[in-house]
N, C-alpha and C positions, 0 to 999 in steps of 0.2 A: 110734396107736403113736408113742411118743416117740423122737426121734432122739438127743438128748443125755442118754442115761441113763448111769449110773455104769458099767454093763457095756460099753456101746459106746465110751465114752471110754477105758476100760481096754484094750479090744481095739485101738483105734486107737493108743494109746500103745505097746503091746507091738509092734505091727506096725511102727510108725515106728522103734522102737529096733532092730529087726532090719535094716530098710533102712539106717539110719545105720551100724550096726556092720559090715554087709557093704559099704556104699558107701565108707566111709573108706579102706580099703586100695586100692580102685579109684582114688579121687582121688589117693592118694599115688603109685601106680604111674604113672598118666597124667601127673602133675606131674613126676615124675622123668624120664620119657621126653621130655617137652617141654623140660625144662631141659637135658638131655644132648644134645638134638638127634637122637635116634634114633627118636622116635615119629612121630606125625602131623605134627609141625612140622619134620621133618627136611628137610635140603636136598635138593631134587630133583636127579637127575643132569642134567648139561648136555650137549646135543648140538649141535655146530656145524652150521648149515644152509647156510652159504655162506662161502667164503673167497677171498682174493685177495692179491696183492702190495700192499705199502704204496704209496699214491698211486693205485691202481686203484679204480674204483667197484665196490662190492660190493652186490649186490641184497639188499634188506631182506626180512623175512618178509611174506607176503601178508596182506591184510585189515586193514591198519593196526594190527596188534598191536604192543605195545611190544617193541622189540628191544634186546638187549644187544650192545654192540660190544666185541670182544676183540682183543688184539694180541699179537704176539711182537716183542720188541725185543732188540737187542744192547746190553744194559745196562738203564738205567732208561727208563721211558716218559715222563719229564718232557720237555716241549717238543713233545709230540704234539698235533696239532690234527685235529679231525674235523668234517666238514660233511655235511649231508644235501641231497639234491636230488631233483626230480621226474624222471620217466622221460624227459622232453625235455631235461633238463640244467639247468632253472631252479633256482637255489639256494632251499632252504627255510629252513634254520637251521644255525647253528654249534652244535655240541654241547659241553657242559661236560665236559671230560676231567678226571677226578680220582678221589678216594677214593670207593669204592662205598657207604659207610655201612652199611646192613643187608644188603648183598649180598656174596658172596665176592670177595676180591681176586684170587684165582687159582683156576682150575678145571682138572680133567682132562676132556677130551672123551671121552664114552662111545663115540664112533665110532672112537677110536683115533688121533686126530691129535695127541695130546700135550697139553702144558700151555699154558694161555692166561692172559693178564693182563687184568684189567678195564680198559676205556678209558672207556666212556660208555653212556648209554641214549638211545633215541630217543623217550622219553616226551614227548608234546605236539607231535610232528611228524607228525601223521597223514597228511599229503599226500606225505610223502617216499617215494621208491621205491629210492634208493640212498644209500650212505654212502661217503665218501672220507676216509681218514685218512693223515697223513704226518708226517714230522719225528721228532726225538728218537731216532733209531736204530731206528725201527720197520721191521720186515722183512715181516710178514704181518698181515692183518686178517681177522677172522671174525665172523659174527653168529650169535646163538642167541636162543631165547625168553628173556625176562627171568627170571632165577632168583631173584626176590625170595622170601623165605621164606613158606611157607604159614602158619606160626604163629610166635609169638615166645616166647622163654624167660620173659618176664615173666608170661604167663598160667600157665606151669608153676609158677612160684614162688607164685602165688595158690593153685593147687591143693594144693601142698605145705603151705602155711600153713592152708588150710581143712580138710585131712584130719584133723589131731588134734582140731580143734574139733568136727567132725561126730562123731568117735569118742566124745569126752567127752559130747556131747549124747545120743548113743545109750546110753551107760552110765547117764546120769541118767534118761533116759526108761525104760530097763529097770528101774531101781531104783524109780522112781515107779509103774510098772505092777505090779511085784511087791507093793509095799506096799498098793496098792489091792486087789489080788487077795487078799492075806492078811486085810485088814480086812473083806472082804465076807462 
């Protein structure tokens, strides 16, 4: 029994054309969801796990997970400094307070405590147990899990660009499959 017969290649071509024609709209929808931030790459809700007054030590999340540090200030958060320490008070590291990059600058706590502004993350300070932030008109400090995005819009743009290419390839394969079926 020959595997690469004209009939088998024609069947495979027709099947692939259906897969491409049905898959292209799926790629387009998933790409648009990722680009708009409403699909699987959407920002997860943020829940504050611990809070305290500025200058007080706030307990970090257990198990050495990367923790986001948030604050409320009267005005701007420039001039805020944050430092982590072990449970016995031994300093671990000074955190870089600044722009979040790919993380949200301001979030609403799903627990209902209101709006919080990004301060820093404890990434790379696994031995830390508490964080202390002060200065810059800071009034409150809170911690949550790191809300880094699950996905990025750039992959969404790739899917949006690939969708028409897959659709056209499906049309070409469908036409090639028909011409083979007609010539048989």
